[in-house]
C-alpha positions as CSV (number, residue, x, y, z in Angstrom):
1,M,182.2,-44.0,-150.7
2,G,185.0,-42.1,-152.4
3,R,185.6,-38.5,-151.8
4,Y,186.2,-36.9,-155.2
5,V,184.7,-36.2,-158.6
6,V,186.2,-34.9,-161.8
7,G,184.8,-32.2,-164.0
8,V,186.0,-31.5,-167.5
9,D,185.2,-28.3,-169.4
10,F,185.7,-28.3,-173.2
11,G,186.0,-24.6,-174.3
12,T,186.6,-22.9,-177.6
13,L,190.4,-23.1,-177.5
14,S,191.2,-25.5,-174.7
15,G,189.9,-28.0,-172.2
16,R,190.4,-28.0,-168.5
17,A,189.9,-30.7,-165.8
18,V,189.4,-30.3,-162.0
19,V,189.3,-32.7,-159.2
20,V,187.1,-31.5,-156.4
21,D,186.0,-32.7,-153.0
22,V,182.4,-34.1,-152.9
23,A,181.8,-32.7,-149.5
24,D,182.4,-29.0,-150.2
25,G,183.5,-28.6,-153.8
26,A,187.0,-27.5,-152.8
27,E,189.4,-27.8,-155.8
28,R,192.2,-30.3,-155.1
29,G,193.9,-30.1,-158.5
30,S,193.5,-28.9,-162.0
31,A,195.1,-29.1,-165.5
32,V,194.5,-27.3,-168.8
33,H,195.2,-28.6,-172.3
34,A,195.3,-26.2,-175.3
35,Y,193.8,-27.7,-178.4
36,R,196.4,-28.4,-181.1
37,R,194.1,-27.3,-183.9
38,G,192.1,-24.7,-182.0
39,V,189.5,-23.1,-184.1
40,L,189.6,-24.0,-187.8
41,A,188.4,-20.7,-189.4
42,D,190.7,-20.3,-192.4
43,R,191.2,-23.8,-193.8
44,L,191.1,-27.5,-193.0
45,P,194.3,-29.2,-191.8
46,D,196.1,-30.0,-195.1
47,G,192.8,-29.2,-196.9
48,P,190.9,-26.5,-198.7
49,A,190.3,-22.9,-197.6
50,L,187.1,-22.2,-195.7
51,P,184.6,-19.4,-196.6
52,P,183.8,-16.5,-194.3
53,D,181.9,-17.1,-191.1
54,W,183.1,-20.7,-190.7
55,A,184.4,-22.1,-187.5
56,L,185.2,-25.8,-187.1
57,Q,187.0,-28.1,-184.6
58,D,188.9,-31.3,-184.6
59,P,187.4,-34.1,-182.5
60,E,190.9,-35.4,-181.8
61,D,191.6,-32.2,-179.8
62,H,188.7,-33.1,-177.5
63,R,189.9,-36.7,-177.0
64,E,193.3,-35.4,-176.2
65,V,191.9,-33.4,-173.2
66,L,190.6,-36.7,-171.8
67,R,194.0,-38.3,-172.2
68,T,196.1,-35.5,-170.8
69,A,194.2,-33.0,-168.7
70,V,192.2,-35.5,-166.6
71,P,195.2,-37.6,-165.5
72,A,197.3,-34.5,-165.0
73,A,194.6,-33.0,-162.8
74,V,194.4,-36.2,-160.7
75,R,198.2,-36.1,-160.3
76,A,198.1,-32.5,-159.3
77,A,195.5,-33.2,-156.7
78,G,197.6,-36.0,-155.2
79,V,194.6,-38.2,-154.7
80,D,194.2,-41.9,-155.2
81,P,192.1,-42.4,-158.4
82,A,190.3,-45.2,-156.6
83,E,188.6,-42.4,-154.5
84,V,187.1,-40.8,-157.6
85,I,183.4,-41.7,-157.9
86,G,182.3,-39.9,-161.0
87,I,183.2,-37.7,-163.9
88,G,181.1,-35.0,-165.7
89,L,181.8,-32.8,-168.6
90,D,180.4,-29.9,-170.5
91,A,181.2,-28.3,-173.9
92,T,180.4,-25.2,-175.9
93,S,177.1,-25.3,-177.6
94,C,175.8,-25.5,-180.1
95,T,178.9,-27.4,-181.3
96,V,177.7,-30.4,-183.3
97,L,179.2,-33.1,-185.4
98,P,178.0,-35.8,-187.8
99,T,179.1,-39.3,-187.0
100,M,178.7,-42.9,-188.0
101,A,176.4,-45.2,-186.0
102,D,179.4,-46.2,-183.8
103,G,180.3,-42.6,-183.0
104,T,183.2,-42.3,-185.5
105,P,183.3,-38.7,-186.7
106,L,182.8,-38.3,-190.4
107,A,185.8,-36.0,-190.4
108,E,188.0,-39.0,-189.5
109,L,187.0,-41.0,-192.5
110,P,189.8,-40.7,-195.1
111,E,187.4,-40.2,-198.0
112,L,185.7,-37.2,-196.2
113,R,188.7,-35.6,-194.5
114,D,188.8,-32.8,-197.1
115,R,185.0,-32.1,-196.9
116,P,184.4,-29.1,-194.6
117,H,180.8,-30.2,-193.8
118,A,182.1,-33.5,-192.4
119,W,183.8,-31.6,-189.5
120,P,182.3,-30.5,-186.2
121,K,180.8,-27.1,-186.4
122,L,181.8,-24.9,-183.5
123,W,179.2,-22.8,-181.7
124,K,180.4,-19.6,-183.5
125,H,180.1,-21.1,-187.0
126,H,177.7,-18.5,-188.5
127,A,177.6,-19.5,-192.1
128,A,174.1,-21.0,-191.7
129,Q,172.3,-17.6,-191.3
130,R,170.4,-17.9,-194.6
131,Q,169.1,-21.3,-193.5
132,A,168.1,-19.8,-190.1
133,D,166.3,-17.0,-191.9
134,R,164.2,-19.5,-193.9
135,I,163.5,-21.6,-190.8
136,N,162.2,-18.4,-189.0
137,A,160.1,-17.3,-191.9
138,L,158.5,-20.7,-192.4
139,A,157.9,-21.2,-188.7
140,A,156.3,-17.7,-188.4
141,E,154.1,-18.3,-191.5
142,R,152.9,-21.6,-190.2
143,G,152.4,-20.4,-186.6
144,E,154.6,-23.1,-185.2
145,P,153.9,-23.0,-181.4
146,W,157.5,-23.7,-180.4
147,L,158.9,-20.5,-182.0
148,A,157.8,-18.3,-179.2
149,R,159.9,-20.4,-176.8
150,Y,162.9,-19.1,-178.6
151,G,162.0,-15.4,-178.5
152,G,160.5,-15.6,-182.0
153,R,163.7,-16.5,-183.8
154,V,165.9,-19.5,-184.3
155,S,169.7,-19.0,-184.3
156,A,172.1,-19.8,-187.1
157,E,174.3,-21.3,-184.3
158,W,171.8,-24.1,-183.6
159,Q,171.3,-27.6,-184.7
160,L,168.6,-27.3,-187.3
161,A,170.2,-24.4,-189.2
162,K,173.6,-26.1,-189.3
163,A,172.1,-29.5,-190.4
164,L,170.1,-27.8,-193.2
165,E,173.3,-26.0,-194.3
166,V,175.0,-29.4,-194.6
167,L,172.1,-30.9,-196.5
168,E,171.9,-28.1,-199.0
169,D,175.7,-27.6,-199.5
170,D,177.0,-31.2,-199.3
171,P,174.1,-33.6,-199.4
172,A,176.4,-36.6,-199.6
173,V,177.8,-35.8,-196.1
174,F,174.3,-35.3,-194.7
175,R,173.2,-38.7,-196.1
176,R,176.4,-40.4,-194.9
177,A,175.9,-39.2,-191.3
178,E,174.0,-41.7,-189.1
179,R,174.2,-39.5,-186.0
180,W,174.1,-35.7,-185.7
181,I,175.2,-35.0,-182.1
182,E,176.3,-32.3,-179.7
183,T,180.0,-32.5,-178.8
184,A,179.2,-32.9,-175.1
185,D,177.0,-35.9,-175.8
186,W,179.6,-37.3,-178.2
187,L,182.2,-37.0,-175.5
188,V,180.0,-38.8,-173.0
189,W,179.5,-41.5,-175.6
190,Q,183.3,-41.8,-175.8
191,L,183.5,-42.2,-172.0
192,C,180.7,-44.7,-171.3
193,G,180.1,-46.3,-174.7
194,R,176.5,-45.4,-174.8
195,P,174.9,-42.6,-176.9
196,T,172.7,-40.3,-175.0
197,R,171.2,-36.8,-175.5
198,N,171.1,-34.3,-172.7
199,V,167.8,-32.6,-172.2
200,S,169.3,-29.1,-172.1
201,A,171.0,-29.2,-175.6
202,A,168.0,-31.0,-177.1
203,G,165.7,-28.3,-175.9
204,F,167.8,-25.1,-176.3
205,K,169.8,-26.1,-179.4
206,G,167.6,-28.8,-181.0
207,L,164.2,-27.1,-180.7
208,R,162.8,-30.0,-178.7
209,Q,159.7,-28.7,-176.8
210,D,156.8,-30.5,-175.1
211,G,158.3,-33.9,-175.9
212,R,158.9,-33.5,-179.6
213,Y,161.2,-32.0,-182.2
214,P,159.8,-29.8,-185.0
215,A,157.3,-32.0,-187.0
216,P,158.4,-33.9,-190.1
217,D,156.0,-31.9,-192.4
218,F,157.6,-28.7,-191.2
219,L,161.1,-30.0,-191.9
220,A,159.9,-31.3,-195.3
221,A,158.7,-27.9,-196.3
222,L,162.3,-26.7,-195.8
223,H,163.8,-29.5,-197.7
224,P,162.3,-32.9,-198.8
225,E,165.2,-34.8,-197.1
226,L,165.3,-32.9,-193.9
227,P,162.9,-35.2,-192.0
228,D,165.7,-37.7,-192.3
229,L,167.4,-35.6,-189.6
230,L,165.0,-36.8,-186.9
231,P,166.4,-40.4,-186.4
232,K,170.0,-38.9,-186.5
233,V,169.3,-36.7,-183.5
234,D,167.1,-39.1,-181.6
235,G,168.4,-41.0,-178.6
236,P,167.9,-41.7,-174.9
237,L,167.3,-38.3,-173.2
238,V,169.1,-37.8,-169.9
239,E,168.3,-35.1,-167.4
240,S,170.8,-32.7,-165.9
241,G,173.0,-34.4,-163.3
242,A,171.6,-37.9,-164.2
243,R,173.9,-40.9,-164.8
244,A,174.5,-41.5,-168.5
245,G,176.5,-44.7,-167.9
246,A,179.7,-46.1,-166.5
247,L,183.3,-45.4,-167.5
248,T,184.5,-48.1,-170.0
249,A,187.8,-49.9,-169.8
250,E,189.1,-48.0,-172.8
251,A,188.1,-44.6,-171.3
252,S,189.7,-45.7,-168.0
253,G,192.9,-46.2,-169.9
254,W,192.7,-42.6,-171.3
255,T,191.8,-40.9,-168.0
256,G,193.4,-43.0,-165.4
257,L,190.1,-43.3,-163.5
258,P,188.6,-46.6,-162.4
259,A,186.4,-48.4,-164.9
260,G,182.8,-48.3,-163.8
261,V,182.7,-44.9,-162.1
262,A,179.6,-42.8,-162.9
263,V,179.6,-40.7,-166.0
264,A,177.1,-37.8,-165.8
265,A,175.0,-36.6,-168.7
266,G,176.6,-34.2,-171.1
267,A,175.9,-30.5,-170.5
268,I,176.2,-27.0,-171.9
269,D,179.1,-25.1,-170.4
270,A,177.2,-22.0,-169.2
271,H,174.4,-24.2,-167.7
272,V,176.7,-26.2,-165.5
273,T,178.3,-23.0,-164.4
274,A,175.0,-22.0,-162.8
275,A,175.4,-24.9,-160.4
276,A,179.0,-23.7,-159.6
277,A,177.7,-20.2,-159.0
278,R,174.8,-21.3,-156.7
279,S,172.6,-19.6,-159.2
280,V,170.0,-22.4,-159.8
281,E,167.3,-20.9,-157.7
282,P,164.6,-18.7,-159.5
283,G,165.5,-15.1,-159.9
284,R,169.3,-15.6,-159.8
285,M,170.8,-14.8,-163.2
286,L,174.3,-15.9,-164.1
287,A,176.4,-14.1,-166.7
288,V,179.3,-16.2,-168.0
289,L,181.7,-13.6,-169.4
290,G,184.1,-15.2,-171.9
291,T,184.7,-15.2,-175.6
292,S,181.0,-14.9,-175.8
293,T,178.5,-14.3,-172.9
294,C,175.7,-16.6,-171.8
295,L,173.1,-15.4,-169.4
296,I,171.3,-18.2,-167.6
297,M,168.6,-18.5,-165.0
298,N,165.8,-20.6,-163.7
299,S,162.1,-19.8,-163.1
300,D,159.2,-21.6,-161.7
301,A,157.1,-20.7,-164.7
302,C,157.3,-20.6,-168.5
303,H,157.3,-17.0,-169.9
304,E,157.8,-16.0,-173.5
305,V,160.6,-13.6,-173.6
306,P,161.2,-11.8,-177.0
307,G,164.7,-12.3,-178.2
308,V,165.6,-15.0,-175.7
309,C,167.7,-17.9,-176.8
310,G,165.3,-20.4,-175.3
311,V,163.1,-21.4,-172.4
312,V,163.2,-25.2,-171.8
313,E,161.5,-27.3,-169.1
314,G,164.3,-29.0,-167.2
315,G,166.8,-27.1,-169.3
316,V,169.2,-26.0,-166.5
317,T,168.1,-28.3,-163.7
318,A,165.7,-31.1,-163.7
319,R,163.1,-29.1,-161.9
320,G,161.8,-25.7,-163.2
321,W,162.1,-23.8,-166.5
322,G,165.6,-22.8,-167.7
323,Y,166.2,-19.6,-169.6
324,E,169.2,-18.7,-171.8
325,A,170.2,-15.6,-173.6
326,G,173.5,-14.3,-174.7
327,Q,175.9,-12.3,-176.7
328,S,177.9,-13.9,-179.5
329,G,181.0,-11.7,-179.1
330,V,182.5,-10.3,-175.9
331,G,186.0,-11.4,-175.1
332,D,186.4,-12.1,-178.9
333,I,185.8,-8.4,-179.5
334,F,188.4,-7.4,-177.0
335,A,190.9,-9.8,-178.5
336,W,190.1,-8.6,-182.0
337,Y,190.9,-5.0,-181.0
338,V,194.2,-5.9,-179.3
339,E,195.3,-8.3,-182.1
340,R,194.1,-6.4,-185.2
341,A,193.8,-2.7,-184.3
342,L,196.1,-1.7,-181.5
343,P,198.9,0.7,-182.5
344,G,202.4,-0.8,-182.3
345,S,203.4,2.0,-180.0
346,Y,201.0,0.7,-177.4
347,A,202.2,-2.8,-177.7
348,D,205.8,-1.6,-177.3
349,E,204.8,0.4,-174.2
350,A,203.1,-2.6,-172.7
351,R,206.2,-4.7,-173.2
352,R,208.4,-1.9,-171.6
353,R,206.1,-1.8,-168.5
354,G,205.9,-5.6,-168.2
355,V,202.1,-5.6,-168.6
356,S,199.7,-7.0,-171.1
357,P,198.1,-4.7,-173.8
358,Y,194.8,-5.3,-172.0
359,E,196.2,-4.1,-168.7
360,L,197.7,-1.0,-170.4
361,L,194.4,-0.1,-172.1
362,D,192.4,-0.6,-168.9
363,A,194.8,1.6,-167.0
364,R,194.5,4.4,-169.6
365,A,190.8,4.1,-169.8
366,A,189.9,3.7,-166.1
367,D,189.7,7.4,-165.2
368,Q,187.8,8.6,-168.3
369,P,184.4,10.2,-167.4
370,V,181.4,8.4,-168.6
371,G,180.7,9.6,-172.2
372,G,183.9,11.6,-172.3
373,H,185.2,9.8,-175.3
374,G,182.2,10.8,-177.4
375,L,182.0,7.3,-178.8
376,L,179.3,4.6,-179.1
377,A,179.8,1.0,-180.3
378,L,177.5,-1.9,-181.2
379,D,178.8,-5.2,-179.9
380,W,177.9,-7.2,-183.0
381,H,181.4,-8.2,-184.4
382,S,180.1,-11.8,-184.2
383,G,176.5,-10.9,-185.0
384,N,173.8,-10.6,-182.4
385,R,172.5,-13.5,-180.4
386,S,170.1,-11.6,-178.1
387,V,167.8,-9.9,-178.5
388,L,167.9,-9.7,-182.3
389,M,169.1,-13.2,-183.2
390,D,170.8,-12.1,-186.4
391,H,174.4,-13.3,-187.1
392,E,174.6,-11.2,-190.3
393,L,174.8,-8.0,-188.3
394,S,178.3,-6.6,-187.7
395,G,180.1,-4.2,-185.4
396,V,179.5,-0.5,-185.5
397,L,181.6,2.4,-184.0
398,V,180.4,6.0,-184.2
399,G,181.8,9.3,-183.0
400,L,185.4,9.0,-184.2
401,T,187.5,12.2,-184.6
402,L,191.1,12.8,-185.3
403,A,191.6,13.3,-181.6
404,T,190.2,9.8,-180.6
405,R,192.7,7.7,-178.7
406,P,193.0,3.9,-178.7
407,E,192.0,3.6,-175.0
408,E,188.8,5.6,-175.8
409,I,187.9,3.0,-178.4
410,W,188.8,0.3,-176.0
411,R,186.4,1.7,-173.3
412,A,183.6,2.1,-175.9
413,L,183.9,-1.6,-176.7
414,L,183.8,-2.6,-173.1
415,E,180.7,-0.4,-172.6
416,A,179.0,-1.8,-175.7
417,T,179.1,-5.3,-174.3
418,A,177.6,-4.1,-171.0
419,F,174.9,-2.3,-173.0
420,G,174.2,-5.5,-174.8
421,A,173.8,-7.3,-171.5
422,R,171.4,-4.6,-170.3
423,T,169.1,-5.2,-173.3
424,V,168.8,-8.8,-172.3
425,V,168.1,-8.1,-168.6
426,E,165.5,-5.6,-169.6
427,A,163.8,-8.1,-172.0
428,F,163.6,-10.6,-169.1
429,T,162.1,-8.2,-166.6
430,A,159.6,-6.8,-169.1
431,A,158.4,-10.4,-169.8
432,G,157.7,-11.1,-166.2
433,V,160.9,-13.0,-165.3
434,P,162.5,-10.9,-162.5
435,V,166.3,-10.7,-162.2
436,D,166.7,-10.4,-158.4
437,E,170.4,-11.3,-158.3
438,L,173.2,-11.2,-160.8
439,T,176.5,-13.2,-160.6
440,A,179.4,-13.1,-163.0
441,A,181.7,-15.9,-163.8
442,G,184.3,-16.7,-166.5
443,G,187.7,-15.5,-167.7
444,L,186.7,-11.9,-168.1
445,T,186.0,-11.5,-164.4
446,A,189.7,-10.7,-164.0
447,N,189.1,-7.4,-165.7
448,R,188.1,-5.0,-162.9
449,L,187.3,-2.1,-165.1
450,L,184.9,-4.3,-167.1
451,L,183.1,-5.4,-163.8
452,R,182.8,-1.8,-162.7
453,I,181.3,-0.8,-166.0
454,Y,178.8,-3.7,-165.9
455,A,177.6,-2.8,-162.4
456,D,177.1,0.8,-163.3
457,V,175.4,0.1,-166.7
458,L,173.1,-2.7,-165.3
459,R,172.3,-0.7,-162.1
460,R,172.6,-3.8,-160.1
461,P,175.1,-5.3,-157.6
462,L,177.3,-7.7,-159.5
463,H,178.6,-10.7,-157.5
464,V,181.8,-12.2,-158.8
465,L,182.3,-15.9,-158.5
466,D,185.5,-17.1,-156.7
467,A,186.4,-20.1,-158.9
468,A,189.3,-20.5,-161.3
469,H,187.5,-23.0,-163.5
470,P,183.7,-22.5,-162.9
471,A,182.4,-24.6,-165.7
472,A,184.6,-27.5,-164.8
473,L,183.5,-27.2,-161.2
474,G,179.9,-27.2,-162.4
475,A,180.6,-30.4,-164.4
476,A,182.0,-31.9,-161.3
477,I,178.9,-31.0,-159.3
478,H,176.8,-32.8,-161.9
479,A,179.2,-35.8,-161.5
480,A,178.5,-35.9,-157.8
481,V,174.8,-36.1,-158.5
482,A,175.3,-38.8,-161.1
483,A,177.3,-40.8,-158.6
484,G,174.6,-40.6,-155.9
485,A,176.4,-38.2,-153.5
486,Y,173.5,-35.7,-153.7
487,P,169.8,-36.2,-154.7
488,D,169.7,-33.4,-157.2
489,V,171.7,-30.5,-158.7
490,E,170.1,-28.0,-156.4
491,A,171.4,-29.8,-153.3
492,A,174.8,-30.4,-154.8
493,S,175.1,-26.7,-155.9
494,A,174.3,-25.5,-152.3
495,A,177.0,-27.8,-150.9
496,M,179.7,-27.6,-153.5
497,G,179.2,-24.3,-155.3
498,A,181.8,-21.6,-155.1
499,R,181.5,-18.4,-152.9
500,H,181.5,-14.8,-154.1
501,R,185.0,-13.3,-154.5
502,E,183.6,-9.7,-154.3
503,T,180.6,-7.6,-155.1
504,W,180.6,-4.5,-157.3
505,R,177.9,-2.0,-156.5
506,P,176.8,0.7,-159.0
507,D,177.9,4.2,-158.5
508,P,174.8,6.5,-158.7
509,A,176.5,9.3,-160.6
510,R,178.1,7.0,-163.2
511,A,175.0,4.9,-163.5
512,A,172.9,8.0,-164.3
513,A,175.4,9.1,-166.9
514,Y,175.3,5.6,-168.4
515,D,171.5,5.8,-168.6
516,D,172.0,8.7,-171.1
517,L,174.6,6.8,-173.1
518,Y,172.5,3.6,-173.1
519,A,169.5,5.5,-174.5
520,E,171.7,6.4,-177.5
521,Y,172.9,2.8,-177.7
522,R,169.3,1.6,-177.9
523,A,168.6,4.1,-180.7
524,L,171.6,2.9,-182.6
525,H,170.7,-0.7,-181.8
526,D,167.2,-0.4,-183.2
527,H,168.3,1.7,-186.2
528,F,170.8,-0.9,-187.4
529,G,169.1,-4.0,-186.0
530,R,165.3,-3.4,-186.3
531,G,164.8,-2.1,-189.8
532,G,165.9,1.6,-189.7
533,T,168.5,0.6,-192.3
534,D,169.6,-2.6,-193.9
535,V,173.2,-1.4,-194.6
536,L,174.9,-4.0,-192.4
537,H,173.2,-6.9,-194.3
538,R,174.0,-5.3,-197.7
539,L,177.7,-4.9,-196.7
540,R,177.8,-8.6,-195.7
541,A,176.3,-9.6,-199.0
542,L,178.8,-7.5,-200.9
543,R,181.6,-9.1,-198.9
544,N,180.4,-12.6,-199.5
545,R,179.9,-11.9,-203.2
546,A,183.4,-10.6,-203.5
547,H,184.8,-13.7,-201.8
548,H,182.9,-16.0,-204.2
549,T,183.8,-14.1,-207.4
550,P,186.5,-15.8,-209.4
551,G,189.5,-13.6,-209.9
552,A,188.4,-11.1,-207.3
553,C,191.2,-9.2,-205.5
């Protein structure tokens, strides 16, 4: 048997491929390919402008990763492609696209190229909040049993809200679509020529519980044509790590891998990262810190956790109950501040010192005493995924004075994301799902100040994963299972998962000070997010009305 597997991670802005050894998960080579289009948030390519809260992608960007990053990673590894026994992939979720029956994206049909709803909707497309609100209201009114599995609220990021948005705003596109599919499943289709649905996305993002999707009569109560969605999302379900098919000759030409090698079921990026982090055993929570944050864990039992993004049987690994929660904006918030709000003098100083603006801000903020800036922020610049599940909330910063410095705002933003994570961990523990161990992975683990703050705020040791491309490694681990090298994801994770780079332990004095600041965060969180005031929703409505008013300036 060959010695290697390939894992491919399709992120928000780029895709990355790794070649790893089946025996121990050691990375032999990797390559990254930045998407040419990136995130389409302002307008379509050569097409119309997009409204606020839109985020689309170009499927050709994803294909290009298969054509460039995969063969480049194999070359970098210096291995014989004939020794590769499988390929696995993951993608951001819920990132969905409408296609024809043969898998052709509607966005690639000439007559639909300028129709925004024909394009793949990225996970952070939040324009379907009004549809999500109606789904939630109807499900609560009818007492739908599946609603509690999602913490009591369905997200605007998920499959049903986005599909209803298409149906209501551009019914011709909805009717033209013959498939409505997660990007990860679509990419697996491109590789093996067989459409499949991964259990994780079907459950977490498609509301599939106890063997079924929401009932046709429920969908019809939302819109008479919405039951037509069911055959569009149906398809052979494939468990985590299972074989979806074999690499086709065409996909072999793209990737340079032998035709016939195993193709693993598609997967959600954060979920495969749990395998890379050896965090698939009950009680081990993984925090994937990136543009957003996903918090993933397994349990032996099903518990209803208020505000959780979902609990799905077989949702992370084939055995056990998988849990997901998260924050819609983390790294995106930090990037927003540096790109949109940082004074020019700070950018100039960073250039003079030969460091990034992020490093400069960290250095200036590192020695501040906890609470010394007098600031408090809510990390809702992209809405709130957990525990409020409301993407029409927005960021808040209080305590500003004329003496406030940029690095103080910076630290308040870092702290806000840690406070948001603590609300999630507390929700899990209160619901009877203990968090015994916490591991961090993702691009933001390079920020040592952020890690220190998280350990102090969460009052837990924080293990940091030692992997350059953890999601791609997780996808490779799934490929090893699909190829038959291991019996299940748990066994493959134990053998191939990455080690801890370091562990951050909370400082008792700082942790106590953060308890006081967190209490104020919770008061602010509940005031703006749980009905103390509706001002954030009213501001959002005024903004949207202004953008849709002809002649508005």
